[in-house]
Each structure stands twice: as C-alpha cells, then as structure tokens.
C-alpha positions in Angstrom: 3.2 -46.8 -17.0 3.7 -44.7 -20.1 6.9 -42.9 -20.8 5.1 -39.6 -20.6 3.9 -40.4 -17.1 7.3 -41.6 -16.0 9.0 -38.5 -17.3 6.5 -36.3 -15.6 6.8 -37.9 -12.2 10.6 -37.9 -12.3 11.2 -34.4 -13.7 13.2 -32.0 -11.7 10.5 -29.3 -11.8 8.1 -31.8 -10.2 10.4 -33.3 -7.5 12.4 -30.0 -6.8 15.1 -32.1 -5.2 18.2 -31.1 -7.2 20.0 -29.0 -4.5 21.7 -29.6 -1.2 19.4 -28.6 1.6 19.7 -27.2 5.2 17.8 -27.6 8.4 15.1 -30.2 9.3 13.0 -29.1 6.3 15.9 -29.5 3.8 15.6 -25.9 2.5 17.7 -25.5 -0.7 21.0 -23.6 -0.2 21.7 -20.5 -2.2 25.5 -20.5 -2.7 27.4 -17.5 -1.4 28.6 -15.4 -4.3 31.8 -13.3 -3.8 30.5 -9.8 -4.6 33.1 -7.1 -4.3 32.4 -3.6 -2.9 32.7 -2.3 -6.4 29.8 -4.6 -7.5 27.6 -2.8 -5.0 28.6 0.8 -5.7 26.1 2.9 -7.6 23.7 0.0 -7.2 20.6 0.1 -9.4 17.6 -2.2 -9.3 14.9 -3.2 -11.7 11.7 -5.2 -11.0 11.4 -8.7 -12.6 8.2 -7.7 -14.5 10.1 -4.9 -16.2 13.3 -6.8 -16.6 11.8 -9.6 -18.8 10.9 -7.0 -21.5 13.9 -4.6 -20.9 17.0 -4.4 -23.1 18.7 -1.2 -21.8 19.5 -1.6 -18.1 21.6 -4.7 -17.7 23.9 -2.9 -15.2 21.1 -3.4 -12.6 20.1 -6.1 -10.2 16.7 -7.7 -10.6 14.4 -7.6 -7.6 11.1 -9.3 -6.7 9.6 -6.8 -4.2 6.4 -7.2 -6.2 3.0 -8.9 -5.7 3.5 -12.6 -6.2 1.4 -12.9 -9.3 4.0 -10.7 -11.0 6.6 -13.5 -10.8 4.7 -16.7 -10.3 5.7 -17.7 -13.8 9.4 -17.9 -12.8 8.5 -20.6 -10.4 6.4 -22.5 -12.9 8.8 -22.2 -15.9 12.2 -21.0 -14.7 14.0 -22.1 -17.8 12.0 -19.5 -19.8 13.8 -16.6 -18.0 17.3 -17.8 -17.5 18.8 -16.4 -20.7 17.2 -13.0 -20.0 18.3 -12.8 -16.4 21.9 -13.8 -17.2 22.2 -10.3 -18.8 21.8 -8.6 -15.5 24.4 -7.8 -12.8 22.7 -10.1 -10.3 19.3 -11.3 -9.2 17.7 -11.1 -5.8 16.0 -14.4 -5.0 12.2 -14.2 -5.4 10.4 -12.7 -2.4 7.4 -15.0 -2.1 5.1 -13.6 0.5 5.3 -14.4 4.2 2.4 -12.5 5.6 1.7 -13.3 9.3 -1.9 -14.2 8.6 -0.7 -17.0 6.2 -1.0 -20.6 7.2 2.4 -21.6 8.6 2.8 -24.4 6.0 2.3 -21.9 3.2 5.0 -19.7 4.8 7.3 -22.8 4.8 6.5 -23.5 1.2 7.2 -19.9 0.2 10.6 -20.0 2.0 11.4 -23.2 0.0 10.3 -21.5 -3.2 12.5 -18.5 -2.5 15.6 -20.6 -1.9 14.9 -23.2 -4.6 14.5 -20.4 -7.2 17.7 -18.8 -6.0 19.7 -22.0 -6.1 18.3 -22.9 -9.5 19.3 -19.5 -11.0 22.8 -19.8 -9.4 23.1 -23.2 -10.9 22.5 -21.7 -14.3 25.4 -19.2 -13.8 23.5 -16.2 -12.6 24.8 -14.3 -9.6 22.2 -14.4 -6.8 21.7 -12.5 -3.6 19.2 -14.1 -1.1 16.1 -12.1 -0.2 15.2 -12.7 3.4 11.6 -12.5 4.8 9.9 -13.9 7.9 6.6 -14.2 9.7 6.1 -14.4 13.5 8.6 -16.1 15.7 7.2 -19.5 14.9 8.7 -19.2 11.4 12.3 -18.6 12.7 13.0 -22.4 12.6 13.0 -22.3 8.8 12.8 -18.8 7.3 16.6 -18.2 7.6 17.7 -21.6 6.4 19.4 -22.0 3.0 21.5 -18.9 3.4 25.2 -19.4 4.3 26.7 -17.3 7.1 28.4 -14.2 5.8 26.2 -13.9 2.7 25.0 -10.6 1.3 21.2 -10.5 1.8 18.3 -8.2 0.8 15.3 -7.1 2.9 12.4 -4.7 2.5 11.0 -2.4 5.1 8.3 -0.8 3.0 5.2 -2.8 4.1 6.2 -2.4 7.8 6.9 1.3 7.7 4.2 3.8 8.7 2.4 4.7 5.5 -1.0 6.2 4.5 -3.2 5.5 7.6 -1.2 2.4 8.8 0.9 2.4 11.9 4.4 0.9 11.6 5.1 -2.7 12.4 8.6 -2.0 13.7 8.5 -4.5 16.6 7.5 -7.3 14.3 10.2 -6.4 11.8 13.0 -5.9 14.3 12.5 -9.3 16.0 13.1 -11.1 12.7 15.9 -8.7 11.6 17.9 -9.2 14.8 17.4 -13.0 14.5 18.6 -12.8 11.0 21.8 -10.9 12.2 22.3 -13.6 14.8 21.8 -16.6 12.5 23.2 -15.4 9.2 25.6 -12.6 10.2 25.3 -11.1 6.7 28.3 -9.2 5.3 26.1 -6.5 3.8 22.3 -5.9 3.8 20.5 -4.3 0.8 17.5 -2.6 2.3 14.7 -1.7 0.0 13.0 1.4 1.6 14.2 3.4 4.5 15.9 1.5 7.3 14.6 1.8 10.9 17.1 3.6 13.2 17.5 0.5 15.3 18.8 -1.6 12.4 22.4 -2.6 12.6 24.9 -3.9 10.0 26.5 -2.7 6.8 23.2 -1.5 5.2 23.0 -0.4 1.6 19.8 1.7 1.4 17.6 1.6 -1.7 15.4 4.7 -1.7 11.7 3.9 -2.1 10.8 7.5 -3.0 12.9 7.2 -6.1 11.4 3.9 -7.0 9.0 5.2 -9.6 9.1 4.9 -13.4 9.9 8.7 -13.8 13.3 8.2 -12.3 14.3 5.4 -14.6 17.2 7.1 -16.1 17.9 9.8 -13.6 20.5 10.0 -10.9 19.5 10.7 -7.3 19.6 14.3 -6.3 20.4 14.9 -2.7 20.5 12.3 0.1 17.7 11.5 2.6 18.2 11.4 6.3 19.7 8.1 7.4 21.5 6.6 10.4 25.2 6.5 10.7 25.5 2.8 9.9 23.7 3.2 6.6 25.8 3.5 3.4 24.0 5.6 0.7 24.7 5.1 -3.0 22.7 6.1 -6.1 19.7 3.8 -6.1 16.8 3.7 -8.4 14.2 0.8 -8.7 12.3 0.7 -11.9 8.7 0.1 -11.1 5.5 1.9 -11.9 3.6 3.3 -8.9 1.3 0.9 -7.1 3.1 -2.3 -7.9 6.0 -2.7 -5.4 6.8 -3.9 -2.0 4.6 -6.6 -0.5 4.8 -9.8 1.4 6.0 -8.8 4.8 4.2 -8.2 8.1 0.4 -8.2 8.2 -1.4 -8.7 4.9 -3.7 -5.9 6.1 -0.9 -3.4 6.8 -0.4 -2.0 10.3 -3.3 -0.9 12.4 -5.2 2.2 11.4 -4.1 5.5 12.8 -5.6 8.9 12.1 -3.1 10.8 9.9 -5.1 14.0 9.5 -6.3 16.2 12.3 -9.9 15.9 11.2 -9.8 12.0 11.3 -9.1 12.2 15.1 -12.8 12.9 15.6 -13.4 9.2 15.1 -11.6 8.3 18.3 -12.4 9.6 21.8 -14.0 8.9 25.2 -16.7 6.2 25.2 -20.2 7.8 25.2 -19.1 11.3 24.0 -20.3 13.0 20.9 -18.0 15.3 19.1 -19.2 18.2 17.1 -17.0 19.3 14.3 -17.3 21.4 11.2 -16.0 20.8 7.6 -14.1 23.6 5.8 -17.3 24.8 4.2 -19.0 25.0 7.6 -21.1 21.8 7.4 -21.7 20.4 10.9 -21.1 16.8 11.9 -21.9 14.9 15.1 -19.7 11.8 15.8 -20.8 9.3 18.4 -18.0 7.4 20.2 -18.8 3.9 21.3 -17.7 1.7 24.2 -14.3 0.9 22.6 -13.4 4.6 22.1 -14.1 4.4 18.4 -16.9 6.1 16.4 -20.1 4.1 15.9 -22.3 6.6 14.1 -22.0 10.0 12.5 -24.6 12.6 11.5 -24.0 15.0 8.6 -25.9 18.2 8.6 -25.6 18.5 4.8 -27.0 17.0 1.6 -23.4 17.1 0.2 -24.8 19.3 -2.6 -26.8 16.4 -4.0 -30.3 17.0 -2.6 -32.0 14.3 -4.6 -29.7 11.7 -3.0 -29.3 12.9 0.6 -31.5 14.5 3.2 -30.1 17.1 5.5 -29.3 15.7 8.0 -28.5 12.1 7.3 -26.5 9.5 9.3 -23.9 6.9 8.6 -23.3 3.8 10.8 -19.5 3.3 11.2 -18.0 -0.2 11.5 -14.4 -1.1 12.0 -12.5 -3.7 10.1 -11.3 -6.3 12.7 -8.1 -7.1 10.8 -6.8 -3.6 9.7 -8.7 -1.6 12.4 -9.8 0.9 9.7 -13.2 2.7 9.9 -15.8 1.8 7.3 -18.6 4.3 6.7 -21.8 2.4 5.9 -24.6 3.4 3.5 -26.3 6.7 4.3 -29.5 6.8 6.3 -31.9 9.4 5.0 -34.6 11.1 7.1 -37.3 12.6 4.8 -39.7 13.0 7.7 -37.1 14.5 10.1 -34.2 13.0 11.9 -34.5 11.2 15.3 -32.7 12.5 18.4 -28.9 12.0 18.4 -28.3 11.3 22.1 -25.1 12.5 23.7 -23.4 12.6 27.1 -20.9 15.3 26.3 -20.4 17.7 23.4 -17.0 18.8 22.2 -16.9 21.7 19.8 -14.0 21.9 17.3 -14.6 24.9 15.0 -12.3 25.1 12.0 -11.2 28.5 10.7 -11.7 28.9 7.0 -8.2 30.0 6.1 -6.3 28.7 3.1 -3.6 26.9 5.0 -6.1 24.5 6.5 -7.3 23.2 3.2 -4.3 20.9 3.1 -5.9 19.0 6.0 -8.7 17.8 3.8 -6.9 17.5 0.4 -5.4 14.3 -0.9 -1.7 14.1 -1.1 -1.7 10.8 -3.2 -4.1 8.9 -5.4 -3.7 6.0 -2.9 -5.1 8.2 -0.1 -8.1 9.1 -2.2 -8.8 5.4 -3.0 -8.4 4.5 0.7 -11.0 7.1 1.6 -13.4 5.7 -1.0 -12.9 2.1 0.2 -13.8 3.3 3.7 -17.1 4.7 2.4 -16.0 8.3 2.5 -18.0 11.1 0.9 -16.2 14.1 -0.6 -17.0 17.6 -1.7 -14.4 19.5 -3.7 -13.9 22.6 -5.9 -12.1 22.6 -9.3 -11.8 25.6 -11.5 -14.5 27.5 -9.7 -17.1 24.6 -9.8 -18.4 22.4 -7.0 -18.3 18.6 -7.3 -19.5 15.9 -4.9 -18.7 12.2 -4.5 -21.5 10.3 -2.7 -23.3 7.0 -2.8 -26.6 6.2 -4.5 -29.4 4.1 -3.0 -27.7 0.9 -4.1 -24.4 1.8 -2.5 -22.6 2.6 -5.7 -20.2 5.5 -5.9 -21.6 8.6 -7.7 -19.7 11.7 -8.8 -21.2 14.8 -10.3 -21.5 18.6 -10.0 -22.8 19.9 -6.7 -26.1 21.7 -7.2 -29.0 23.5 -5.7 -32.5 23.8 -7.0 -34.2 27.1 -7.7 -37.4 27.6 -9.7 -37.3 24.0 -10.9 -33.8 24.4 -12.4 -30.4 23.1 -11.2 -27.4 25.4 -10.5 -23.8 24.6 -9.6 -23.2 25.5 -5.9 -20.0 27.4 -6.5 -20.3 28.9 -10.0 -24.1 29.3 -10.0 -24.1 28.2 -13.6 -27.1 26.2 -14.7 -26.5 22.5 -15.2 -28.5 19.9 -17.0 -26.7 16.7 -15.9 -27.5 16.2 -12.2 -27.0 12.5 -12.2 -23.3 12.5 -13.0 -21.3 9.3 -13.3 -21.8 6.1 -11.2 -19.3 3.3 -10.7 -18.4 0.4 -8.4 -14.8 1.1 -7.6 -12.5 4.0 -6.9 -10.4 3.2 -10.0 -13.5 3.6 -12.2 -14.4 6.9 -10.5 -10.9 8.2 -11.2 -11.7 7.8 -14.9 -14.4 10.4 -14.7 -13.6 13.5 -16.8 -13.9 17.1 -15.8 -13.4 19.6 -18.6 -11.4 17.0 -20.5 -9.2 15.9 -17.6 -9.5 12.7 -15.8 -10.1 12.8 -12.0 -7.0 10.7 -11.7 -4.8 13.6 -12.9 -6.4 16.3 -10.8 -7.6 14.7 -7.5 -4.4 15.7 -5.7 -4.8 19.3 -6.9 -8.4 20.0 -6.1 -9.6 22.0 -3.1 -11.4 19.5 -0.8 -13.9 21.3 1.4 -15.6 18.3 3.0 -14.9 14.6 3.5 -16.3 12.0 5.8 -12.9 10.3 6.3 
C-alpha cells in the first residue's frame, strides 16, 4: 500500500468520524452555544453564496436556505471556508435538502451532512446554530438527532407556505415542528419566512419579503402581521431573487390550486363544458373530465398570429401527477373546420371589460409568468399601444411577436394598426430566453409585470 493510498483512506474528510454522535445512526452532535438575547437582537442574515465573497456584513449570521449546489463545496472542502466564516456573527448549519420524495437513505445522509458540517465549523471556533429539517414521519427517528435539548435552532417555512399556484403544506410542516418541540425543546427558534399561526415557542421571525438584494443595507420599515408568540426584530437576508428557500416538504411544491378567478374554469363537474371569455372577448370552451379537471380546451381565436393558429383551435390538457398542475399541450389546428365539441352542460361566464379586471390576467411576478409558460400557456398583451402574442410554433417552441392581421397582402398590428414587416418574431425553448426579447429597447423581463394582459390560457 502506498503512503498516498493510506493517507486517503484514513483522512478525516473520508471517514467523517471525528465527532461524538447521537442515536442509533451516530449523527454528529452540534455543541450548544451560549447565545445571549443581545446576540439575537437586530438579527441579520446573509446567504452562504454571498458571504464567501462579502467583506462588509460581518455582523450577520450566514444561512444555507439555498439550493444545495450553492453550498455543496462546503461539504467537499470545508477547510477552504473556515477563515471566511469565522468573520461572521454565527453560521446556521447547512440545510441539505430533505424533500419527502427523496430516498430515505439520502434523507439520512443529508441529516448527517447537516450535523457533521455544523460540528466541524464549531470545532474550528465558529459559533453554530443548528438548522432543523425533516421529511415524513419515517424520518423522525434520525432527523432531530445531533441537537442538544435547549439549543437555539433555525427552520424555514417558505417552501411549505402557499405561494404562486401551490397550496400550503402546513399539516406536513406542523407534524415535524411539534415533534421538534417535543424532542429538542429549543430555547429559541429562528424562522425564515412567516410562521404559521399554530407554531409555538419563542420564535424570531426573519421576513422573507425583505430577503431580496435591494434591501441589503436598508432597515425594515413597518412590521408584518404576526402571532403573539412571535418576536419581531429587524431582519434582512441578502439573496438575489429566485435563489432562496428550498429543501423542505415536497420537491414539487404543494398541490396546484387556482389563484386567479379565470383559472377556476379548469375545475368543475365531470362532463360539463364551461364557456368563458377573455378580456378582449375571445371565447373559450373548457371540457371537464371524470376527475373534475379540464381535459380539453377550445380557443375561438388565432391569438393574433393567423399563420400559426386557426380559429378555432384546441389544446389537450394533461395534469402533472406530482404537482397536480395543468399542462396545456401543443395546439391542434383545424384548417378544414373544427369537429364538434360535445358537452352535457354549458356555463356562461361573461367578463365585463372594465379596467379593474385586467389585474386578473396580468402577472404580478416574473415567477408567475414563467409558471404560465411552463404549463404551455399562450398570452396576448398590450404594451405602449401595440399588441403582442406569445404562442407555440409547429415544433412546440415558444414564439413571441407583434399580434397582426392581414389586409391586402400586408400585415398590421392589431392594436396600433401600424404596418409591420417582422411577423415571425422571436422563438426560444425556455421562458428565460423569451424574457430576453426586447420591445422598444426594453427586455420583456423588465416589463412583463407592467403589461396589460388581455388573454391567457392559464
């Protein structure tokens, strides 16, 4: 055996056996640090991926409510980050994911990695607060191990809160939370994102809404609603939008729920067909299947792209078996006339064309827009007096361009009636690529939450 091989197989980073363990799986123990109340006043957080390149915010605690790939390198080469992390007020132990769909052995492994990393950093003189996460009840025999009773702990409710079109996962979260209270009896609980009303304990609430980069150096203005047992202090987590809070509950999020009134047309009584109208008066028929969910929808519109769509055209609607979200399939054109759309019952839902109702169709966040595109949604909107449409081409790729009509062999914008020469627009494979499309020098990403949406399929 060579010396190199011997050193490799006996190294601490290979064996990971340096620390005292707890429970039948010998989960490493994170020593309880004696944090004072003053240490937790005016608490600020910073994400690990920002902390390793930051030199200005050492009064904060480092958190790992990030996607795992953002901090996998800490597990692989922990020595590389010790000197940097020593500068901070404290470090929350790495929140390796515990999604309920994960193999149970992987959940056990990620619990081990959470505690081993915390114990390792504590051994290097860094103050550590354990982050607690869990799966279903079959993880309770190991997911709370390695944390002494009376410790201060950190949890996150973001992934299990109702958000976008996902229902909350409160029942799942509260089972684990109450078991944590029973087993660990934490002295204080740092809660990243708003606590559920049912949560008990001395909770320090870290506001998720103020967790964006633009609040990096700002104090919190005003306090959100909270339960009586929640103590509020100034909290800001430094993370760019789109990169925080994962690893708890279902990897697919909670089951789909219709957040907008018009999305409710996709649920109903088996066998019925709902007749609804978009804001610009385009008619839709939505067929409800045996499970009370839409199976097919007919659009009496070419979505202002007559060379791509026929009027009418259909979409088959599937439902993701994991997330329960609707997925609109590729359009079905009928150049020779559409077949009968059989129905048992017709429900008419006429929409008044008043300004207040446009909010129902508009996008409040970029995330909502991307979700719509992922579901196969088609969108018509108006920006600065011109019409634009997002549809799908014959290959199923996403297309965006000016909405047009044809007159005397020429093409004119539907809203402005100005002649246009580029009827093909821009085609891409993903929502992120479509968001790079420029309209009058502005990227769609910067205006999509400001446009007037007059029709959308989901």
